[in-house]
N, C-alpha and C positions, 0 to 999 in steps of 0.2 A: 338309758335306753342302751341295750347292747349293740355291738357293731353290726350284727346280722340284721337286726331290726332297723338299724339307721339306714341301710340299704335296700330293705325290703327283700332280703334273700333269706333262703333255707340255709340251714348249717351244712348241707352237703352240697351246696351251690358249687358250680364248677368255677375256676378262675375266670373263665370268659364270661360266665353269667355275672360275676362280680364287676367287671370291668364294664359291662353292658348297663348295669343298674346304675353303677357310679356316674357314668357319662351323662345318663338322661337325667339325674338329679343334681349334677354339677351344672348342667346346662338351665335346668330349672330355676336354681337358687342363686346363680351368679349375680352379684350387685348390679352389674351392668345392665342386667335385663329387669332389675327391681328398683331402679331410680335410686341407687345406693343404699337400699334398704339395710340398716343393721341386722334386723332379723333375719333378713336373707344372707348376709355376710357370714352370721353365726351359723346357719344350716350349712352353709357351703363347706365352712371350716369343719363342721362336725362329720359330714358325709366323706370329705377328703381325709380325715384321719382314720375313719372306719375303712375306706379303701386301701389305703397305705399299709394297713396291717393285713387285711384278708386276701391282698394280691400276692403277699410274700409267703411261701409254704411254711417257712420256719416261725414267723412271727404268728402265723394263723395256728399252727399246732401249739405254741405256748399259750396263746391265747384261749384256745379251746381247752387246755388243760388246767390253767391257772387263772384266767381271767385278766382283767386290765392290770392287776398286781404284777401278773408275770411278766409284763412288758417292761416294767420300769427299769430293771437291771440293763436291759439290752436297747432301750428306746433310743438311745443317743440324745444330743441336744438337750443341754440342761436350760435352756432358755424358754422352753414352752413352745406349743404349736400354735403358730398365729397365722393370720390371713396371708401374709407374704409366704410362709412355707405351703399353705394350700395352694395359691396360685402356681408356685413353683412345681409343685407335684401334678397339677393339671397340664401345665405347660411340657412337663417332661413327657408325658405318656400320650397325650393329645394335641400336641403343639404343631404336629406336621400333619400334611395331607388335608387341610381344611382350606388353603388359599386364602382369597380375600375375605370369605366368610368369617375365618377365624379373628381375623384382624377387625372386622367390622363388630364382631361382639365383644372381644376381650383386649383389643388394641386401642385402636383410635377411640372407641367409645368412652374409655376412661381417661385418656389424655384429652380429648376434647372437653370433656366435663370438667376438667381441672386443670387447664393448661398452664404450664409453668415449668420451672427447673425440674429436669429429671433426678430420680435418685441414683446415687453412684452404685456400680457394680460391687457385689460382695467379692471378698478376697478368700481364697483356700490355703490354709498352710498346714504342713504336717509337723507334729510334735511327738518325737520319740520318747518313750518312757521306760524305765527299767521297772522290773518286779517289785523291787524295794520301794520305789516310788508309788507304785500302785498300792502297795500295802499301807503305806502312811498317809498319801495324799501329799501333794506338793504345789507350791507357786512357781511357775517357770516364766523367764523372761525371754521373750522373743523379738527378733528383728523382723520387721516386715517393711516392704516399700509401699508407701500408701500415697495416693493422689491428694494432695493438699491445695488450699486456694492460693492462686498465684499472689505474690505480694505486689506486683507491679500495677494490676488491675483490681486488686481486692476481690478476686474471684469472678467479675464480671465478664471478662473475656474482650473488654473495650478499653482501647487506648485512652489514656489522659482523663478516666472518669467520665466518658461521654455516655456511658449508660447504654441501655438497649432500647430498641423502637419496636413498634408493633410490625408484625410480620405482614407483608403486603399481599402475600400470596393467599394465606387463610383468615387474614383481619383479625389474628388473635386467638382463633378458635383453637389452632394447634391440629386441625384436620382438613382434609380436602374431601368434598363430595364430587363424584363424577356420575353423571346420567348416561346409561347404556340401553340401546335398543335390541331387542331380538324378536324371534318368531314367537317368544312367549309373553311379549309385552315389553313394558319400560321398566328398568331396574336401577336402583341408585346404590351405588358403592362407596363406602367411606373408608379413608385409608389416612394414615399419619402424614402430616404436610412436610412435603419433601424440602422445602426451604428451611424450616425451623426445628424439624424433627419432633415437634409435637409439643414445643414449649410456648408457642405463640408471639416469642420475641426473637428478634434477629440483630447482630451485632453490626453496625456501619463501620466503625473505626476499629479495626482489629489490633489487639494488644500484641506487639511485637515478641513478648517474651513466651506467652503460652499460646500463640496463634489462634485466638478467639475461644479457646476451650476453658479458660478460667482456671485451670489446675496445672500443677507441676508435681513430678513425683519425688518424694522424699523418703529417707529412710527414717524409722522411728522405733522405739521399743515398747512393747506391750506385756503387761504381767498377765498371766493365765493361770487362774486358780483351778487346780485339778484335784477334785475329791477322791478319797480313797475308793478302791473297789471297781474303777473304771477298767474296760476292756478295749481292744482295737475296733470293737463294732460302734463304740460311742464316739460322738463329737461334741464339741462346745461352741456355742453361737455366741460371740460378742456382739451384741446388738449396737449399731450406731458407731462403731469403732473401725470401720473400713474406708473407702474410697468417698471422697466429697464427690457429690454429683456436679455436672458441668455446669457452669455459670451459676455458682450458688446453689446448686442442689442439694437435698439432705444426703447425709453420709449412708453408705450400705453397711455391710455386716462384714465380720471377720469369721469365717467358720473354721474351727481348729480340729483337724483331724488326727485322734491319736493313734499312734502306732506302738503297742507294747511290745519291747524286745523279748524274743524267747530266751528262757533261762534254762542251760543244759541240764540243770539238776531236776527241773520238775516239768510235768505235763499238767496244763490248767484245764478245769472242768467247772467252769462258773467261779465260784468263790472257794471251792476245793482244790488242793494241789496233790498231784500223784508223784510218789517217789518210789523207785525200785530198789530194794535192798538185798543185794546179793550176800548170802550166808553160806558157810561151810556146813557139811553134813554133821559133824560133832555140834555146831552151834543149834542145828535145828533139832537134833535129837536130845541135847541136854539142856538148852536154853541158854540165854546169855543176855548181858547188859550192854547195848551199844549206844553210840552217839549218831543221831540222823541230822541232817541239815534242815533249817527252817528258812523262811525268807531274810529273817533278821539274826541269824546265828545258827545255833545247835539247840537240840533237845535230847534228853536221855529216852531209851526205849527198851522196854523188857520183851525180849522173845521168849515167849513161853517154850517149855519143853514139849517136844513132839509136833511142833508146828509143821505143816505141810506146805510143799512148793505151791505158789499161787495164792496162798492165803493172804489177807489184807487185815493190817492192824490200823484201827482209826485213832488219830490223836485229834480230839475234838479242840476246836478254837486255834488250831495251829496253821490254819489256811489263810485266806485273804478276806478284808473285810468285804460285806456285801454292800453293794452301792446304795447310797443313800440311808446309810446307818442302822440297817436292819440285821446285825448280827454278824457274825464271822464263821467262815468255811472252816473246814478240817483239813488235816494232812493225811491222806491215805497212803500208807507204807505197803507196797506190794512184795512180799517176801519171795525170793527165788533162791532155791538151793543150787549151790554151785557143784558141779563135778568136776574135778581136775582132769585133764586130758592126758598128763603124765604124772606118774608116781615116784617119789624117791623111794630107795629100797626099804627103809624103816616103815614109811607110810603103806607100802605094798604088803610087807610082812603084818603089820597090824590088822590091816583089812581082810588078810586072809584068814587070820584067827578069828575076826570077828564073824566071818561067814561061816564059820564052823559051828557057832554057838547062837546066832541071831535066828529069829523066828521069821517064817517065809512071808513075803507081802500078801494083804489081803486081796481078795478078787476084785474089789472096787474101793476107791478112796474118795470119800467126800469129805471136802473141808467144811469145817464148823460154819454153820449158817449158809452154806451154799449147797445148790442142787448137784447132784453128780452127772456126769456126760450122758449116761445112758438114760437117766430119768427125764433130761431135757429133750432128748431124740424121741422118746416114747410120747412126751408132751406134744411134740410138733406132728407125729403121726396121728394123734388122736384128734388135733385142731384140724388136720387136713381131712 
């Protein structure tokens, strides 16, 4: 089912329509409203994935043009799209402004149903990459400060192995229920237990080393495998490699944000590289064999005689790998004819003799394979 069908909107739906449709479906399918149903969880993930693409103009345009395959290069996140990602997206766009109602639906409801240690928060780190590393793929070792279980209490937060006891405030449920009266009748609100933070357990004898948290911060090294062809729009999620949760809770993730450094030689357009080659008038008129840079060295280029300034020579396969191994981009060489601002005496003499014998310039120059300026103007007026 395509993304528009998942949200039940037309292909020309506005961003606001997309947002409204998603919010309605997300509230309908959230597992907390469906007794933890796996089917509801899958539907929640499915509509959230569709919303994340259609809410973004650039992603939506690529999807409209190329379908889901067109998103793979820029989608980021090589660990897949899971329920945690879906919840994070919902929280990002709809986590504010709901007050207690939001906590009732998606906060305490989940904690109360499965009171226990909380998952550690994810870490975000930035990883700089050179264009050469993007071309080949690379494994980088990074240092991160991660919360690890406390050695003194084995991560429980309790001194001397005393362990945890049932929270007296919530009775182990991890949530508190408060009955309120108003002119509209009686309402019950559910919130996270203020004493145990939703865990259902409390520490009676506090560990002096970690202060009952059960964790200490330590530096560690992590290897990150970066595939060839990534861009600064991508990120890599290392599942279960981040902070351990309080008092023995499961680990969070490490989200590695990729930052590809600019190479002064090239401009990048997806997997293609653009290079500007200045040439002299004689090279353009007579042709020449020159060398141009590539990511990993140099390659020879034949400039055909009579080339016009602005024409592009395509060197196939000399660009960057396409992400996920679907081929290699090209090196596009933009030829620019250089006109010297000052001439030597000999150069001026030669050019004056040339002017006496050269043919006049044509009324219009159209580069090979390209429409001329006036043809593009006329087309624009016809379209209007």
